[in-house]
LOKOLGU-505190 format. One record per residue (C-alpha): residue number from 1; residue in one letter; x, y, z. Coordinates in steps of 0.05 Angstrom, whole numbers, always signed. Layout:
i, aa, xx, yy, zz
NUM, a, X, Y, Z
...
END
This chain:
i, aa, xx, yy, zz
1, m, +1163, +1167, +941
2, r, +1102, +1205, +966
3, a, +1045, +1227, +921
4, e, +1071, +1298, +912
5, t, +1138, +1272, +887
6, l, +1108, +1218, +843
7, a, +1060, +1268, +812
8, i, +1118, +1311, +787
9, h, +1170, +1258, +768
10, a, +1136, +1193, +750
11, g, +1112, +1220, +683
12, n, +1182, +1238, +659
13, l, +1192, +1176, +616
14, y, +1233, +1199, +557
15, d, +1301, +1195, +526
16, i, +1314, +1250, +476
17, s, +1375, +1287, +452
18, t, +1352, +1356, +475
19, q, +1345, +1332, +548
20, d, +1280, +1369, +562
21, v, +1261, +1377, +635
22, t, +1188, +1363, +618
23, p, +1165, +1313, +565
24, p, +1154, +1346, +497
25, i, +1092, +1332, +455
26, n, +1106, +1275, +407
27, l, +1058, +1280, +348
28, s, +1088, +1226, +305
29, t, +1036, +1173, +287
30, t, +1089, +1121, +266
31, f, +1159, +1102, +288
32, l, +1221, +1075, +253
33, r, +1239, +1001, +252
34, n, +1311, +983, +265
35, a, +1355, +938, +221
36, e, +1328, +875, +255
37, g, +1255, +896, +242
38, g, +1242, +915, +314
39, y, +1229, +983, +346
40, s, +1288, +1013, +383
41, g, +1246, +1069, +412
42, g, +1194, +1022, +440
43, h, +1136, +1048, +397
44, m, +1107, +1025, +330
45, y, +1043, +1064, +316
46, s, +1010, +1117, +358
47, r, +943, +1081, +365
48, v, +980, +1025, +399
49, s, +1027, +1068, +441
50, n, +1056, +1137, +443
51, p, +1110, +1168, +487
52, n, +1061, +1218, +517
53, r, +1009, +1165, +531
54, s, +1061, +1119, +562
55, a, +1082, +1176, +609
56, l, +1010, +1187, +629
57, e, +996, +1113, +640
58, n, +1059, +1105, +681
59, i, +1044, +1163, +728
60, i, +971, +1142, +739
61, a, +992, +1070, +754
62, e, +1043, +1095, +804
63, l, +993, +1141, +839
64, e, +940, +1087, +844
65, k, +991, +1034, +866
66, g, +972, +990, +808
67, a, +1010, +945, +760
68, e, +992, +982, +696
69, a, +944, +1033, +668
70, c, +906, +1044, +602
71, a, +888, +1114, +580
72, f, +826, +1128, +538
73, s, +794, +1186, +501
74, s, +740, +1195, +554
75, g, +716, +1167, +620
76, n, +658, +1135, +584
77, t, +703, +1097, +536
78, a, +745, +1073, +595
79, g, +684, +1043, +628
80, m, +657, +1017, +563
81, s, +721, +978, +550
82, v, +709, +939, +614
83, f, +638, +921, +595
84, q, +661, +902, +524
85, a, +712, +853, +553
86, f, +657, +808, +582
87, k, +625, +751, +545
88, p, +552, +758, +525
89, g, +507, +733, +581
90, s, +552, +758, +636
91, h, +519, +789, +698
92, i, +543, +853, +731
93, i, +523, +881, +799
94, a, +524, +957, +797
95, p, +503, +1014, +844
96, d, +431, +1039, +841
97, d, +458, +1110, +836
98, m, +512, +1092, +784
99, y, +539, +1150, +744
100, w, +485, +1166, +693
101, g, +531, +1157, +632
102, f, +551, +1087, +652
103, k, +481, +1068, +671
104, r, +456, +1090, +603
105, q, +511, +1048, +570
106, l, +490, +986, +606
107, q, +416, +999, +593
108, t, +424, +1014, +519
109, i, +490, +992, +486
110, f, +496, +928, +528
111, a, +422, +915, +539
112, d, +422, +854, +493
113, t, +489, +825, +516
114, l, +496, +836, +591
115, s, +449, +830, +650
116, i, +453, +881, +705
117, d, +425, +889, +775
118, f, +427, +960, +801
119, i, +425, +956, +876
120, d, +445, +994, +939
121, l, +517, +974, +948
122, t, +519, +1002, +1019
123, d, +478, +940, +1038
124, i, +530, +884, +1041
125, e, +478, +829, +1051
126, l, +439, +853, +991
127, i, +502, +845, +948
128, k, +510, +773, +970
129, q, +437, +759, +952
130, h, +446, +784, +881
131, i, +506, +741, +862
132, k, +487, +691, +808
133, p, +524, +635, +773
134, n, +538, +682, +714
135, t, +559, +742, +756
136, v, +628, +766, +735
137, m, +637, +835, +766
138, i, +616, +882, +821
139, w, +622, +954, +797
140, t, +627, +1004, +854
141, e, +628, +1080, +854
142, t, +650, +1116, +917
143, p, +636, +1172, +931
144, s, +578, +1164, +883
145, n, +550, +1213, +833
146, p, +507, +1251, +852
147, l, +484, +1224, +920
148, l, +555, +1218, +949
149, k, +541, +1148, +976
150, i, +601, +1114, +1007
151, t, +611, +1040, +995
152, d, +659, +998, +1036
153, i, +711, +977, +985
154, a, +748, +928, +1031
155, a, +683, +893, +1052
156, i, +660, +885, +979
157, a, +730, +862, +960
158, e, +722, +803, +1008
159, i, +656, +784, +975
160, s, +687, +790, +906
161, k, +747, +748, +921
162, s, +707, +693, +957
163, n, +662, +688, +895
164, g, +716, +695, +842
165, l, +689, +762, +817
166, i, +724, +824, +790
167, l, +716, +886, +834
168, a, +719, +952, +796
169, c, +716, +1020, +829
170, d, +699, +1086, +797
171, s, +741, +1132, +841
172, t, +732, +1196, +800
173, f, +704, +1238, +857
174, a, +763, +1220, +902
175, s, +822, +1223, +854
176, p, +884, +1181, +867
177, c, +905, +1230, +921
178, l, +847, +1215, +968
179, q, +832, +1141, +956
180, n, +869, +1081, +928
181, p, +819, +1024, +917
182, i, +872, +974, +896
183, s, +903, +979, +965
184, l, +834, +962, +993
185, g, +826, +900, +949
186, a, +797, +926, +884
187, d, +820, +894, +818
188, l, +806, +954, +773
189, v, +802, +1029, +785
190, m, +769, +1077, +736
191, h, +776, +1152, +732
192, s, +746, +1203, +686
193, s, +811, +1241, +678
194, t, +769, +1299, +651
195, k, +754, +1315, +723
196, y, +804, +1324, +781
197, i, +862, +1292, +744
198, g, +857, +1343, +688
199, g, +831, +1396, +736
200, h, +824, +1454, +688
201, s, +762, +1436, +647
202, d, +802, +1435, +583
203, v, +816, +1362, +566
204, l, +774, +1299, +558
205, g, +800, +1232, +581
206, g, +791, +1168, +620
207, v, +837, +1117, +652
208, l, +835, +1046, +679
209, i, +886, +1018, +728
210, t, +894, +944, +743
211, a, +919, +911, +806
212, e, +954, +858, +765
213, k, +968, +841, +692
214, n, +922, +782, +678
215, e, +880, +753, +622
216, f, +822, +802, +634
217, w, +870, +861, +633
218, e, +899, +837, +566
219, k, +828, +839, +538
220, i, +821, +911, +560
221, r, +889, +930, +532
222, n, +869, +897, +466
223, i, +804, +937, +464
224, q, +844, +1001, +477
225, q, +897, +987, +424
226, i, +855, +954, +370
227, g, +791, +992, +384
228, g, +830, +1057, +383
229, a, +791, +1101, +431
230, v, +856, +1133, +456
231, p, +873, +1203, +477
232, s, +915, +1247, +432
233, p, +988, +1261, +449
234, f, +968, +1333, +467
235, d, +912, +1309, +514
236, c, +963, +1263, +548
237, f, +1013, +1320, +553
238, l, +960, +1365, +586
239, l, +941, +1311, +636
240, v, +1013, +1297, +655
241, r, +1023, +1371, +665
242, s, +960, +1376, +707
243, i, +978, +1317, +751
244, k, +1040, +1354, +775
245, t, +994, +1399, +816
246, l, +941, +1348, +833
247, p, +960, +1335, +906
248, y, +961, +1409, +921
249, r, +897, +1423, +883
250, m, +861, +1368, +921
251, r, +881, +1399, +987
252, g, +847, +1463, +966
253, h, +785, +1427, +941
254, c, +779, +1389, +1007
255, e, +788, +1450, +1050
256, n, +737, +1491, +1011
257, g, +689, +1431, +1007
258, m, +688, +1420, +1082
259, a, +678, +1494, +1097
260, l, +621, +1501, +1047
261, a, +588, +1437, +1071
262, f, +587, +1462, +1143
263, y, +558, +1528, +1121
264, l, +503, +1497, +1079
265, q, +486, +1446, +1133
266, n, +466, +1502, +1179
267, h, +427, +1544, +1128
268, p, +351, +1544, +1139
269, a, +337, +1539, +1064
270, v, +376, +1474, +1058
271, e, +343, +1408, +1076
272, t, +403, +1360, +1070
273, v, +476, +1363, +1052
274, y, +508, +1301, +1022
275, y, +582, +1308, +1038
276, p, +622, +1249, +1067
277, g, +664, +1295, +1110
278, l, +604, +1314, +1153
279, p, +595, +1270, +1215
280, s, +520, +1269, +1198
281, h, +534, +1233, +1132
282, p, +514, +1159, +1138
283, g, +579, +1137, +1105
284, h, +624, +1183, +1145
285, e, +659, +1129, +1186
286, i, +673, +1086, +1125
287, a, +698, +1147, +1087
288, k, +746, +1163, +1144
289, k, +772, +1092, +1140
290, q, +785, +1089, +1064
291, m, +797, +1162, +1045
292, s, +852, +1209, +1068
293, d, +805, +1269, +1059
294, f, +734, +1281, +1032
295, g, +741, +1319, +967
296, g, +706, +1379, +936
297, m, +641, +1346, +912
298, m, +575, +1352, +947
299, s, +500, +1352, +934
300, i, +446, +1389, +972
301, l, +371, +1381, +977
302, v, +339, +1450, +981
303, k, +272, +1460, +1015
304, g, +219, +1457, +961
305, g, +224, +1424, +893
306, a, +252, +1434, +823
307, t, +229, +1506, +820
308, e, +266, +1526, +883
309, a, +328, +1488, +860
310, h, +328, +1523, +792
311, k, +322, +1591, +826
312, i, +386, +1578, +865
313, v, +428, +1553, +807
314, n, +404, +1614, +767
315, q, +421, +1663, +822
316, v, +493, +1644, +839
317, k, +547, +1687, +805
318, l, +614, +1652, +818
319, f, +588, +1581, +810
320, a, +583, +1568, +736
321, q, +519, +1530, +717
322, a, +552, +1475, +676
323, t, +561, +1400, +672
324, s, +626, +1366, +694
325, l, +666, +1374, +758
326, g, +735, +1376, +788
327, g, +761, +1439, +755
328, v, +793, +1498, +790
329, e, +729, +1537, +780
330, s, +666, +1522, +820
331, l, +608, +1490, +782
332, i, +535, +1479, +800
333, e, +477, +1443, +766
334, h, +407, +1418, +776
335, r, +426, +1346, +764
336, a, +356, +1317, +748
337, s, +350, +1365, +689
338, v, +415, +1337, +660
339, e, +395, +1264, +669
340, g, +326, +1272, +637
341, p, +256, +1247, +651
342, d, +276, +1177, +675
343, t, +324, +1203, +728
344, k, +321, +1176, +799
345, t, +356, +1239, +825
346, p, +311, +1281, +871
347, q, +283, +1343, +836
348, n, +306, +1388, +893
349, l, +378, +1363, +888
350, i, +434, +1410, +868
351, r, +503, +1382, +853
352, i, +563, +1426, +871
353, s, +635, +1421, +849
354, v, +673, +1465, +898
355, g, +732, +1499, +864
356, l, +794, +1536, +887
357, e, +766, +1606, +894
358, h, +770, +1638, +963
359, i, +720, +1603, +1009
360, e, +691, +1668, +1036
361, d, +673, +1689, +965
362, l, +639, +1622, +952
363, i, +599, +1626, +1016
364, a, +579, +1698, +1001
365, d, +554, +1676, +933
366, f, +510, +1622, +963
367, e, +487, +1671, +1017
368, q, +459, +1719, +965
369, a, +429, +1664, +923
370, l, +394, +1629, +981
371, a, +368, +1696, +1006
372, k, +332, +1707, +940
373, k, +301, +1638, +941
END
């Protein structure tokens, strides 16, 4: 089945007497044992599994072409479960522009247990140079947040496999509709389901998908079930509902993203546009190879510094100045302000999540904001 069909039907895992067309919300925290002491309904306790969470995990695994998925209460807890699964002293190679939340995890929570090299993963030879005897994983993020770097998943997968390493890919910016890292050789895929998968800025969540069920995956599943950082049944219900429209929403995000990127690229007040769909983007050819389209995320460098960037984000009317991304509404933020004084993000960078409003209205909003700069 194609993605559009899977998105609607793969989450319908239920067997109930009322024969609902869509899965109902199952709020029970515990489930009946049968006469033999087993569980006829397949569930024991809602921290371990729940019908709504099972439906969500099934549909995400199907969309990402993986063997199984684990859903979590946030994207950060999904990533953290991977880092928790490694033995103390393990070494991880990560991108120099890794999502700020994960980078902070590694630099603070895991500072005494894991060693990390943050490097430019677009440089394949540099990756090879940083592999050590205790290296266990290469963590990639493509497109990256907020610089929209594109890393070659297939090329890094070859390095990972030849060195016995785990390759994980944060594919949040792409969603399962635009990129399937497992098909390119990745072992794990991570999404903040708060973003495009949820798509409406009203539910928090994260998900991991594995290429195969192995010993490392069992460690992650154990952290999920015993650690208990799981989404509520209602959160899972909302995500399954949202996934039904994901392929069509992504088409709109991509169309609007490309149009806005072309407009901003030609504006005299804009220095650079980071959008992988532009032929001028340094990762454009790789993006064309591993993505079916280019998404709705971009960053721009405005001419000037932080002052000029703040003026623009304060002048737009339709773009809400708020953190997060991937919702139907357009968002904008001065990313360095969010990340704090130790940020490596340029002070004149503005991150944009292009929503599903009419593109002419979005362009007109930028037109008036840039004119006042």
